[in-house]
N, C-alpha and C positions, 0 to 999 in steps of 0.2 A: 564433418565435424567442426563445431562451433567454437573457436577460440577466442576468450574474451581477454583483451589487454588489462592491465592493471590502470584503473582510474583513480584510485583513491587520493593521489597527490595533486590531481588537478583542480584549479579553481572551480568553485561551483558552477557557473554558467557553462564552462567547459565540459565538466563532468555530466551534468544533466543532458547537455546536448549530444555528447557521445552516447550516453548511457540509452537515450531516446532512438538513436540511429541503430544501436547495437539491438536493443529491444525489437524495433521494427524488423531488422533483418533476421533475427532468430524466429519471430513467429509467422513471417510473412508467406511461407508456403505450408505452415502446419494447419490444419483445421481442427484438431481437437483442442477444446477450450481448456481442459485439465492439463494436458501436456503443456500448453502456453502459458498457463498460470503458474504452473511448477517452475518451468525454466525461468520465467520473468522474477518469480520470487527469489529464486537463486541468485540470479544475476545481480538484483538489487542489492540483496544482503551481503553479497561479497564484493559489490563495487562502490557502495556508500558507505563511508566511514562512520563509525560509533554508532551502529544500530545492534539491537539484541533481538529484532524480531520484524520480519517483512512477509506479508502474505495478503490472503484474500477472504472476504466472508461473501458468500453469494445469497442472493433473495431466493428463498424456496418455501412455500407455504406461507407466506407472509411474516417470515421471520429471517433473520441472517444466520447461515450455517458456515461453519468453517470448510475454508477451501485450502488449496496448495499453500504452503508456508514454509518458512526457515526460522529455526529458533526453538524455544522451549516449548513445551505442551501448551495449549491455548483453550480458551473457552470455546465450546462447541458450538453453541446457540446463542444468539442476542436478540432481544426484542427491539424493535423501533423505539427509539427515544430512551435507550438504556446505554449509559456509558458513552464514550466518546463516538465507536463504532455505531451505536443505534441512532444516537443524535445526528450524525453527519448523513446517515442513510434517510432519516426522517426528514431532514431538512434539504437534503440533496444539496449540500454545500461542503466544501472542503472545512476541516476544522483543525487547527494547528493548536496544541495545548503545550506550553511551556512547563507546566508541573502537573500532571495527571492527578496528583492527591489532591489538588485543589479544584477539580473539575467536578461539580455537582453529580453524584452518581456513578463515579468511575468505577469501572470493574478490574478489580486486579487480578488480571488472568497470570501475570507475571510480575512478581514484586520487585523485580530489577529494573523494570520499566519506569521511568521518570518523565519522560516527555514523549509525545505522539503526534501524528499527523494522519488524518484519515480523508480519502479521496473518494467520493461517489463514482462509480462507473456507470455511466448511463449510455444506453442504445442511441441510435441514429434518430429513432422515433421517440425519443425522450422517455423511455421506459427505465427504471431502476433496475440495474443486473445485479450489484452487489458495491462493495468496497475494496479499495486497496487500503491496507492500514500497516503503518511504518512505526516502529517504537524504538526508543534510544534509552540507555541507562543513564545519560546525561541529562542534567534539568536543562531547560531552554536550548535544547539541540536544533530544533528546526525554526529556519526564518523564511522572510519571503522568498528567496531566491529557491530554498527547498520546495516551497509550496507551489511555485510557478515549475519547478522540474517535475515534480511528481504529478501535478495536473495534466501536464502534456503527456506523460507516461501512461496515465489512466485513461486518456483519450485512445492512445494507440492500442491499449489493451482491450478497452471496451469495443472497440471496432471488430475485435477478433473472437467476442464471446457469443 
């Protein structure tokens, strides 16, 4: 049984370092990507403060399809270049948005979301696998420390997909 300690009161660098270590340990011996993404989404959602959604979109048939997540119901399919998720996937770059309502073409899957960070998941041979998507009900919730932390976590998860 995996027991995750409460990380919510740690300073961000410590939180992300510990979260990355927990995710590595959690998925190290599991080969099923759905199981790994499901557990990672739950761990992120319950460990990182002030989130209302954390999960994955996977590249399938030329579009992004909803994968395991924690939070309210979500958009099922997102085209490349559409919204924060589709734009991050298309550009293969992390996108951090302080106010999603100011993002051109934002898709309002959950009206409670105010800020968002999306990290592309890329294989060792540089193929896009999908994205890690994290939303907050607070404006300007994510900063450079969050981006660095989620980018590292994205690499760990991508290696197991």
